[in-house]
C-alpha positions as MATLAB code, in Angstrom:
seq = 'MNLTWEVILKAKQQNIDPHTLKFHPDFSGSPYRETVFDDMNLSELAETQVGINPLYRFSHIFGTLLDINESRYTQLREMLFDVFLHYQSQLDLRQGLTKSEYYIRAILRDLLGEVYGEKAAEVVALFSNEEAKSMLYGLLTMFRCGSSMELFRQVMRAIYPRGIVYRNGDVYREILIYLPQQKNRIEELRIEFLINGFLDINYTVYTFWGHHFGVIDLEETLEFDEMILF';
ca = [
       0.000    0.000    0.000;
       2.108    2.856   -1.295;
      -0.588    5.315   -2.448;
      -3.728    6.631   -0.762;
      -6.076    5.002   -3.277;
      -4.523    1.625   -2.424;
      -5.372    2.264    1.229;
      -8.979    3.020    0.222;
      -9.213   -0.249   -1.725;
      -7.712   -2.234    1.146;
     -10.219   -0.679    3.561;
     -13.111   -1.760    1.332;
     -11.703   -5.295    1.126;
     -11.612   -5.410    4.942;
     -15.177   -4.022    5.131;
     -13.901   -0.771    6.678;
     -15.826    2.347    5.715;
     -13.281    4.536    3.844;
     -14.917    7.624    5.344;
     -13.617    6.555    8.765;
     -10.005    6.737    7.570;
      -8.057    9.778    8.761;
      -5.099   10.858    6.634;
      -2.594   12.986    8.529;
       0.719   14.487    7.364;
       3.789   12.551    8.437;
       7.285   13.662    7.401;
       9.073   10.719    9.056;
       8.600    8.186    6.265;
      10.562    7.320    3.162;
      10.758   10.061    0.505;
      10.010    7.327   -2.056;
       6.649    6.335   -0.579;
       3.386    8.200   -0.057;
       2.041    6.148    2.858;
       3.925    6.023    6.147;
       3.723    2.707    8.014;
       6.113    1.224   10.556;
       6.021   -1.978    8.495;
       6.624   -1.243    4.804;
       5.322   -4.726    3.888;
       2.010   -4.205    5.700;
      -0.800   -6.053    3.886;
      -3.724   -5.301    6.235;
      -4.973   -2.087    7.826;
      -4.625   -2.273   11.591;
      -6.017    1.212   12.343;
      -7.902    4.020   10.669;
      -5.183    6.643   11.276;
      -2.924    6.668    8.205;
       0.246    8.731    7.933;
       0.923   10.313    4.544;
       4.092   11.870    3.164;
       2.629   15.173    1.896;
       5.591   15.921   -0.377;
       5.577   12.649   -2.329;
       3.089   13.769   -5.009;
       1.815   17.153   -3.910;
       4.803   19.134   -2.748;
       3.614   22.113   -4.839;
       0.468   22.215   -2.688;
       1.571   21.103    0.747;
       5.068   22.556    0.704;
       3.503   25.875    1.702;
       0.337   24.723    3.464;
       2.255   22.484    5.868;
       5.341   24.646    6.296;
       6.925   23.532    9.591;
       7.693   27.166   10.385;
       3.992   27.986   10.358;
       2.378   27.276   13.733;
      -1.033   28.867   13.217;
      -4.260   27.038   12.267;
      -2.762   23.593   12.780;
      -6.109   21.802   13.108;
      -7.565   23.586   10.082;
      -4.573   22.732    7.902;
      -4.676   19.069    8.937;
      -8.421   18.946    8.278;
      -7.898   20.399    4.777;
      -5.137   17.860    4.215;
      -7.459   14.970    5.136;
     -10.294   16.293    2.935;
      -7.971   16.776   -0.029;
      -6.490   13.261    0.261;
      -9.940   11.670    0.383;
     -11.055   13.673   -2.642;
      -7.864   12.953   -4.586;
      -7.982    9.222   -3.838;
     -11.521    9.071   -5.262;
     -10.296   10.824   -8.413;
      -7.462    8.303   -8.663;
      -9.880    5.398   -8.355;
     -12.118    6.801  -11.099;
      -9.316    7.139  -13.623;
      -9.669    4.532  -16.336;
     -13.252    3.575  -15.428;
     -15.300    2.432  -18.408;
     -18.833    3.532  -19.176;
     -20.050    0.102  -18.051;
     -18.435    0.553  -14.634;
     -20.264    3.843  -14.167;
     -23.502    2.119  -15.151;
     -23.087   -0.730  -12.641;
     -22.361    1.786   -9.891;
     -25.629    3.502  -10.750;
     -27.464    0.153  -10.640;
     -25.911   -0.638   -7.252;
     -26.886    2.791   -5.927;
     -30.486    2.210   -7.016;
     -30.560   -1.274   -5.488;
     -29.195   -0.120   -2.139;
     -31.438    2.956   -2.286;
     -34.492    0.641   -2.366;
     -35.524    1.749   -5.871;
     -36.212   -1.952   -6.540;
     -37.686   -2.544   -3.102;
     -36.551   -2.874    0.498;
     -35.994   -6.632    0.245;
     -33.723   -6.281   -2.790;
     -31.608   -3.735   -0.904;
     -31.232   -6.130    2.041;
     -30.278   -9.109   -0.151;
     -27.725   -7.215   -2.270;
     -25.841   -6.417    0.938;
     -25.388  -10.192    1.467;
     -23.079  -10.502   -1.562;
     -19.335   -9.948   -1.273;
     -17.750   -7.199   -3.386;
     -16.610   -9.633   -6.089;
     -19.937  -11.473   -6.104;
     -21.849   -8.189   -6.318;
     -19.663   -7.073   -9.225;
     -20.437  -10.253  -11.196;
     -24.129   -9.908  -10.423;
     -24.211   -6.206  -11.424;
     -22.461   -6.831  -14.735;
     -25.035   -9.553  -15.344;
     -27.875   -7.130  -14.631;
     -26.343   -4.569  -16.996;
     -26.150   -7.205  -19.749;
     -29.767   -8.178  -19.095;
     -30.920   -4.541  -19.289;
     -29.191   -4.256  -22.657;
     -30.016   -7.651  -24.200;
     -32.858   -9.147  -22.170;
     -32.939  -12.167  -19.868;
     -31.673  -15.568  -20.940;
     -30.873  -18.981  -19.507;
     -27.220  -18.612  -20.555;
     -26.832  -15.270  -18.758;
     -28.325  -16.765  -15.594;
     -25.892  -19.700  -15.862;
     -22.914  -17.330  -16.261;
     -23.872  -15.304  -13.178;
     -24.455  -18.456  -11.131;
     -21.078  -19.858  -12.201;
     -19.344  -16.626  -11.125;
     -21.007  -16.561   -7.691;
     -21.176  -20.321   -7.069;
     -18.148  -21.838   -8.900;
     -18.919  -25.346   -7.604;
     -22.611  -25.151   -8.380;
     -24.237  -26.522  -11.539;
     -27.254  -25.246  -13.461;
     -29.130  -27.761  -15.643;
     -31.869  -27.249  -18.191;
     -34.347  -30.142  -18.079;
     -34.526  -31.418  -21.652;
     -37.776  -33.263  -20.967;
     -39.722  -30.385  -19.426;
     -39.998  -27.005  -21.134;
     -38.595  -24.089  -19.065;
     -37.641  -26.249  -16.096;
     -34.261  -25.623  -14.445;
     -32.433  -27.721  -11.858;
     -29.781  -26.080   -9.667;
     -27.255  -28.055   -7.633;
     -25.347  -26.231   -4.861;
     -22.762  -28.118   -2.754;
     -23.283  -26.027    0.389;
     -25.920  -26.708    3.018;
     -29.177  -24.817    2.881;
     -29.488  -21.756    5.100;
     -31.607  -18.618    5.159;
     -28.950  -16.290    3.721;
     -28.214  -18.565    0.754;
     -31.934  -19.034    0.175;
     -32.405  -15.268   -0.082;
     -29.437  -14.900   -2.446;
     -30.620  -17.677   -4.766;
     -34.176  -16.350   -4.740;
     -32.866  -12.895   -5.707;
     -30.821  -14.296   -8.619;
     -33.703  -16.433   -9.898;
     -36.211  -13.574   -9.743;
     -33.712  -11.100  -11.173;
     -32.413  -13.080  -14.160;
     -35.132  -15.547  -15.188;
     -38.557  -14.963  -16.706;
     -41.489  -15.658  -14.417;
     -42.603  -18.699  -16.439;
     -39.522  -20.761  -15.488;
     -39.872  -23.553  -12.930;
     -36.757  -23.868  -10.776;
     -35.740  -26.648   -8.371;
     -32.742  -26.129   -6.073;
     -30.825  -29.031   -4.537;
     -28.615  -28.295   -1.531;
     -25.680  -30.361   -0.344;
     -26.443  -33.524   -2.354;
     -26.774  -33.942   -6.099;
     -29.860  -35.550   -7.595;
     -29.320  -38.980   -9.118;
     -28.641  -39.162  -12.857;
     -28.893  -42.561  -14.568;
     -25.572  -43.776  -16.028;
     -23.646  -41.124  -14.092;
     -22.158  -43.173  -11.262;
     -20.811  -40.303   -9.140;
     -24.403  -39.072   -8.669;
     -25.780  -42.498   -7.712;
     -23.976  -43.082   -4.430;
     -26.193  -44.071   -1.487;
     -26.643  -41.319    1.134;
     -25.009  -38.884   -1.306;
     -27.884  -38.272   -3.707;
     -31.426  -36.931   -3.797;
     -34.280  -38.622   -5.679;
     -36.046  -36.381   -8.182;
];
């Protein structure tokens, strides 16, 4: 974590609200690094107070603002420093964003803002950052191209790598989902959200938890006590 935007990303990965981070000027670090940590190989944030070398990238701004010979308005200058670093780190993170990334952020904002209902907002919060990203890109594709079985399968594969989605060849619009984990309320809500969000209402979906349903001529699914009859 050499730059402030890397600290912001690490905070999000550790489920720390970036707004709780406090950037303060620290002239005791290396002149070749922006962040100032006792351990230069630090991989996790241990506290929300983060020292920053103000001259690493912005000496033309902070060389005067944080002049060590100036003793007045110390708290104000440190507050301005913190505000600037938060603002600049957000600009850094937005550099190189594609139009699609802006769109998925708008979709996420609407979901969490209960535009699609209170329940949807609660369930979206149950996905990890990477899972939510896969789901949001899937929603963006659906908004552009419409719903499809293949899109649903792609999103499921991204969120549940060990799960399997089958289309029943004998029954029109019937889908079978196998998930290796045990059934619980949180997973039920997540699966329900994905089914309702990506499949048309006229699909019939069966979900199998923990044990696979038996498939004739497929021996690994026909083990006693390890299969479900369907």
